[in-house]
N, C-alpha and C positions, 0 to 999 in steps of 0.2 A: 324451585326444586320440585314442586308438585307436578310440573309439566315436563320435567326432564326424565325421559325413559331410562337413562342410566342410573339415576338416583332412585327411581321408583321400582326398578326391577326386583329388588330384594325386600321391599316393604309393602307389597301389594300388587306388584306386577304390571301395572299400567299407569300411564300419566293421567292426571286429573286436570280438568279445566279450572280456571281461577274460581268460578262460581262453586264448583263441587268442593274445591279445597276450602274455601271460606265457610261453606256449610258444615263440612267435617270439623273444622277448627272450632266453630261456635258450639257444636255438639260434644266435642271431646277436649282437646288440649287447652282451649281457652276457658274451660270451666274453672271455678275457684279451686285453688289447691287446698287440700285438707291435711293437717298433720305433717306438713312440710314435705310430703311426697308429691312429686309432680314432675312434668317435663317442662323445662324452662327454655326460653330463647337463648341461643348461643351467639354471643357478640364478640367480634374481634377486638381485643384491647387496643390494637394499634390505630384503628380508624372508626370504631363504633359500628361497623357494618354487621347486620344480621346475617349469619351464615348457616343457621340450622337450629336444631333443638336437641337438648340432652337432659337427662335426669334419671331419677329413681321414682318408679310408680309402684303402687301396691302389687304384691305377688298374689295371684289367685290360684287356687288348686283346680283340678280338672272338673270339680263340681261347681266352680264359680265362687267358692268361699275364700275369704281373705286368709292368707297364711301369716299368722302372727310372727313378728320379729324378722320378716323377710321383705325384700323389695326386688324389683326387676330393673336392671340397668338398660337404658336406651340412649342411643346416639344416632343422629340423622343430620348429615352435613352436606351442604351444596357441593356439587362436583368441582367447582373452581377452587375449593379449599381442600380437596383430597390430597393426601401425600404431604401435607404440611404440619402434621402432628396435632391438628385441632381436635379431632375425635379422641385421640390418645390422651391429650391433656384434659379434656372435659371428662372422659371416662374415669381417669385416675382421680380427678377432683371429686367426682360424685361417689366413688368407692370410699375415699377417705371421709367424706361427709357422712356416708352411711355408717361407718364404724364410729367416728368420733362424736358426731352430733345426734344421730338417730339411734345409736347403739344397737344396730341390727345384728342378728346372729348369722345371716346368710344373704348373699346377693346372687341373683340368678340372671341369666341372659339367654335369649333365643336368637339364633342366626339362621337365615335361610341357607341351605346347602348351596355352595358355589360362591358365597361371599367371603372369600379368603382374607380380605383386608380386615373385616370385623373380627374374624376368628383370630387373626394375629394380634390384634389389640387385646382381646380377652386373654389369650395365652400369655402375653407379656405381663398382664396384670395378675397372673396366677390362677385364673379360672381353669377348672377342669371340665372336660366333656363328660356329661353324666348320662346322656341318652340321645338317641336319634329317632325322630318321628318321620316315618316315610309315608308319603301320600302324593297327591297332585302337586303340592308344594311341600318339599321335605325340609325339616328343620333340625339343627343341632342345638341341644340344650346344654348350657354350661352353668356351673355353680362355683361360688367362692365363699367358703366359710369365713366367719370373722377371725381375726388374729387370735382371739381367746379360744375359739373352737379348734383352730389348727394347733395351738400349743397344747391343748388337752390330748390330742391324738398322738403327739410326739413322745 
């Protein structure tokens, strides 16, 4: 996945060598998970194959501070598994985990402009577009309040 330009175009723009990917994982995603927030290996139930990583990680504000009660949803799937519902199933499971197990008040997600497949997944889960960040790489920012928060608004 790290070497596939189609997979990488919306998560950093360029393929990585195996060595660069291993270095990045040792410094980031392979670090010990704290407080049950983290990005996890995504494995197909049918055959045990690793197909990506998904999860909830701490939501940070623009100053780099932790936003209490919130998390960021992430899903990253190998191209061979696109269009098979893997990302949708994982995203849905992590949203439910966020509400039921972590008791989050809000889950956010950021998608690079042009990544329509990820936008559709978020929209099907009920996420709303809350802002657009324009720059060399432009991003759509989404949010989904907890069921309790949504019920209070109604």
